[in-house]
N, C-alpha and C positions, 0 to 999 in steps of 0.2 A: 201426818204429812210433813211435820217438821223434821222427823227422823231421817227421811229419805234425803233431804238436802244436807244434813249433817254428814251422812255417809258419802254423798256425792262430792261434797267439798273435801272431805278427808281423802278420798281416792284421787280426786283431781290434783291436789297438792302433792300426794304421794307419787303420782305419775310425773309431775314436773320435776320432783327430786330425782326420780329414776332416769329421766331423759338427760338432766344436767350431769348426773353421775356418769352416764354412758358416754356423753360427749367428752367429759373430762378424762375418762379412762382412755379414750381413743387419741386425744391430742396432747396429753400430758407427757412429760419426760419420764421414762420408766426403764428400769433394768429387768422388769418381769413383763415385757411387752406382750407376749403371747397370752399370759394369764390375764393381763389387763383387757385385752381385746375380747377374750372369752367372757369375762365378767361384764364387759360393756354390752355384749349381745344379750346376756341374761338380764341386765338392768333395763335394756331397751324393751325386751319382751314383757317384763313386768310392767313397765310404763305403758305399753300398748294395752295390756290387759286392764290396768287400772283406769286408763283414760276412757276406754269404751264402756267399761262397767259404770263409770261415773255418769256418762251420758245416759246410759240405761236407767240409772237411778233418777236423773232429772226428769226424764220423760215418762217414767213409770206412773201409770194411773191418769195420764193426761190424754184426754179424748181427741180423736182426729185420725183420718186415714194416713196423713203424712207421719204423724207420731207413731202409728202402728207399724209403718214400714221401717222407720228409724229404729224402733225397738227391736224388730226382728234382725236387722242388719248388725246393730251394735252388739247384741247378745251373741250372735253367731261369731263375730270377730273376737269377742271376749273369751268364748269357749275354745276357739282355735288357738289363741295366744296362750291360754292355760294349758293346752295340750302340748305345745312345743317348748314350753318352759323347761321341762326336765331334760331335753336334748342339750340345750346350752349349759344347763347346770352340770350334766354329765361330762361335757367337754372341759368345763372349768375344774371339776374334780380330777380328771385325768391329767391336766396340766399342772395341778397342784402337787402331784406325787413326785418326790425326789428320788434320786439314786436309780435303783433297778428299773428296767422297763416294765410298765404296767400292762395289764391286759385290756386292750382296746375293744375287746368283745363286749365289755360293759356298755360302751357307747352304742354299739349296734343293738343290744338288747333294749336299752331305753328308747332308742329311735324306733325300733319295731313296735314297741308298746304305744309310742306316741302316734305312729301311723294308724294303728288300730283305733285309737281314740278319735283321730281325725275322720276316719271312715265312719265311725259310729256317730260322730257329731253331724257329719254331712247327711247321712242317711236319716237321722232323727229330725233334721231341719224341716222335713216335708211331712212328717207324720205326727209330730208332737210327742214322740216317745221319750225324748230327753227333757224337753220343756216346750211350753207354748205360750204365746201372748194372746190373752183373751181379747178378741176384737171388740167386744162390748165394753170392756172396762180398761183395756190396754194395761192390764196387770200381768206380771210374770207368774207362771204356774209351773211347778216341777212336774215332770212325767215319771213314769215307773223306771225309766232308764237312767235316772239321775244317780241312783244307788250303784248301778253297774259302772258308770263312769267314775264314781268315787272309789270303787274297789280297784279299778285300773290304775287310778292315780296313786292309791295306797300301795299297790304292788311296786310301782316305780320307786316310791320313796323307800320302801323296805329293801329293794335291791340296792339302792344307793347307800343305805346304812350298812348293809352287809359288805359292800365293796370298800367303803371307807374303813370299816373294821379290819378288813383283810390287809389293807395297806396303811394302817394307822401309824406304823413306825416310820413310814416314808413321807408323812405329812406333818408339818410342824403343829404343835399343840394349839396355838391360837387359830391357825387356819382350819384345823380339824374341828374345833368347837364352832367356828363360824359356819363351816359347811353343814354341820349337823343341825344348826338352827333352821336352815332352809328345808331340812327333811322333817324334823320333829314338829316344829311349830305349824306349818301348813297341814301336815298329816293329822295332828291333834285337832286342828281347827276344822278340817274336813269331816272328821268323825263326829265332832260336836254339832257341826252344821247339818248333819243328817237328821238330827233330832230337834234342832232349833231352826225354824223356817223364817226367812225374811232378813237374815243378817249375813253380810259378806265377811264372815270371820276368816276364811282362808285368804282373802285378798289383804285383809289387815295383817295377817301373819306374814304374807309375802313382803309387805312394806317394811315390817320390822326386820325380817331376815335380810332383805336387800340392803337396808341401812347398816346392819351388823357386818355383812360381807364386804361392803364398800369401805367401811372404816378399817376393817382388818387388812384389806388389800393395800390401803394407803400406808398403814403402819408397817406392813411387810415390805413394801417397796422402799420406804424410808430406811428401814434397817438394812436392807440389801444394798442400797446405795452407799450407806456408811461403810458397810463391810467391803464393798468394792473399792471405795476410796482408800481405805486402809491397806487393801491388797496392792493397789496401784502405788501407794506411797512406799510400801515394802519393796515392790519390784524396782521402783526408782532408786531406793537406797542400795539395793543389791547391784543395780547397774552402775551406780556411782562407785561402789566398792570395787567392782570388777574393773572399771576404768582406771581407778587409782592403782590397783595391783598391776595392771598391764603397763601403765605408764612407768611405775617405779621399777618394773622388771627390765625396762629398757636401759635404766641407768645402772649398769653392771660395774662393780668395784674394779674388776681387772681392766675394764675399758678405760675407766678414769685414771687408774694407776699408770697404765701404758701411755695414755695420751699426755698426762702430766710429765711423765719421764721423758717423752719425746720433746716436749716443750722445754724442759730443763736442758736437754742436750742442745737444742736449737739456740738457746740463749747464748751459748758460747760460739756457735758456728754460723748461725744465720738469724740475727736478731729480728729482721723484718718478717721472716717466715714464722718465727716464734710468736710475734704479735698477731700475725694473720691466723695462726692456729688457735690462739687464745680467743680471738673473736668468734671463730667457728665453734669452739667448745661452748662459749657463752650462749650463742644462738641455739645450739643444739639442746643444751640443758633447759633454756627458757621454753623452747617448743615442747619439750617433754613435760615440764611442769604445767604449762598452760593446758595441755591435753587432759590433765587430771580433772579440771573443773569444766571442761568443754562438754556440753550436752548437744551441741549442734554439729552438723556436718561442716567440713572445711573444704576449701577449694583445692582442686587437684594441683594448682600451681604452688600453693602453700605446702602441701604434703610432699610434692616433688622437691621443693627447695630444701625442706628439712632432710630429705634423703640425700640430696647433694652435699649438704653440710656434713652429714654423717660419713659419706664416702671420702670427703676431703680429710677428715680426721683419720680414717682408716688408711688412707694413702700415706699419712704421716707416720702412723704406727707400723705399717708394713709397706715400705716404699718398693715399687716395682713388682709387686705380686699380682696386680690385676689392672685391667683397663675397663672403661665404662663407655657404653654406647646408649644414646637416647634417640628413640624413634617415636616421639609423641605427636601423632597426627591430630589429636583432639585434646583440648585442655580445659574447655569451659564447662566443667561439671563439678559436682561435689561428691565427697565420700567421707567415711568416718576417719578421724585423725588416727595416726599411727597404724596405717594399714600397708604402706609400701615399704617404709624403712625396716620394719621387722623381717619382711621377706628378703630384702637385700642383705640384712645381717645374717639371716639363716643361710643364704646362698654362699656368703663368704665363709662363715664358721664351719658349716657342715659339707661344703662343696669345694670351693676354690682353695681354701687354706689346707685342705687335706691332699692337694696335688703335690707332686714332687717339688722341692724348693726351686728348681730351675725351670719349672713349667709355669708360664704366666696364664692366669685365668682371665675370663672376660664375662662381664655382666651386661645384659641388654635390658633396658627399661622401655617399654612401648605402650602406646594407647591407641585404640582405633574405635571408630564409631560403628555401631550396628543399628538395627531398627528398634528404637526405644531403649537402647542400652549402650554402655561403653565397656570395652574389654581392656583391662590393664594387665600386662604380662611382665613378669620378672624372670629372666632366663639366665642360666649360668652354664659354663662348660666344665663344672667340677666333677667329682667322682661319681655323682649320681647314687641312686639307691633303688631297691625294690620296695615300693611303697606298700604293697599288700603284705609283704613279709614283715616290714618294719612295724606296721600297725598291730601285729600280733605279738610283738616283743615288748618287754618292759622298757627298753631304751627309747620307745616312742615318746614317752613323757618328757624326756630330756632333749632329744634331737629335733622334735617337731614342736617344741614349746612356742617358738615364734609364730609358726603357722597357726597353732591353736589359738593364740592370742588374737590373731587377725580374724579368725572365724568368730570369736566372741564379740569382737568389735563390730563385725558386719551384721550382728543380730539386731542392732539398732536401726538398720536400714532394710526395709521390707523388700523381699524378692532379690536381695543381693546373694551372690554365690561365690564359692572359691573352689577351684579345681587344681589338682596336682598331676603333673606328668613327669616321670623320671625314669631313667634307664642307667643301670650301672655302667660306669666307664664313659658315659656320654654327657651327663649333666641333667639338670632339672629345670622345669618351667612351671611356675605357679601363676595361674590366671585368676583375676578377680572380675566378676561380672556385676556391674551396678546399673540399676535402672536410671534413666534420665527423663526429665520432663521435656515437653515439646519446646518450651522456651530455651532450655539449655541446649537442645539439639540445634536450634536455629542460630544460637550464638556461636556454636562451634563450627558452623559451616562457612 
């Protein structure tokens, strides 16, 4: 009589552990969420099986009509939980496979066998073929169908072993060993249990296997989180390197030489203008340097001001070559730094400056609000080009470098887009579409 309480307590505490593990797997922070949820379902099913089997052990041999009813109900639930365990386990195996897509038919096979077990258990509940509770003693007795149910369970375990072996290269070694414990230990315990009556060896095996799989999942999640953090850090470093290269690419030696040469000339002819250009150059370089360390979006006003400073310097370098128009209907939004100025520089270098010397170019910078987005456009009346043709030529790396830099910077802003419209002899328009929050839209109205 003492033994039954020992088993009952063991299974009861095992059930508590499984329920706690299931809750933890559902609510905890995880990067393998689907696997965690599948394992949580399995742990919960094990917990249900252990809990009701513990109740069966407590009431086993205790006389009374109520006890007899309780024993029949809890034993039935215990067998049902035992039958559906392999389904959750099969799903967990399927989600544990990496790389190539696995064969989901495995889950269907296991589910089909579990349904057969459920039908068998339900049918046997009324005729004692699987088990019966002796109404005179309230003791559990196996029926001739118990061995049949054991064979069904063994077939499921063997199918699982074969499936894991098939995809063993796509399952990490620690996970593979943990999965195999839930196949081998309960299978071995079930075989032994056929010959040894009165001991819940398979349930004890499930407790041990559940503990091993839970510990392995925690370890796997921790390692995956560390690997993900390393990947994010690497991506962040690459993004910083990209920002640095883009920003430094804006400070072109010929631009500085020509600007300084213009300032040198103005020192003799227009000292006030020379001082003004020096201030513009200082502000322009400061903005470029600041953009190297900037991880945040900047206001449109700041980006536009930087572009205006650049245009003032260009007017000094190339007086009378172009005019500028601003049609900014909306300005209260943010975008990545160095997105407008490179487009304007591209328009001048590859569009307007290639016009005949006596032909004046024009640049238009505009912004307008749409539903949930803002469109910024930089247009010029330069020589234009065939964009589709240019993309196929090696010259694209040089002539569209500024545009490509802007594309790279827009990657830090989700759902941002860049579109190019150009026609030879008529000019080019580059449009940037950036999403805006509702608060930004309200501010811009």
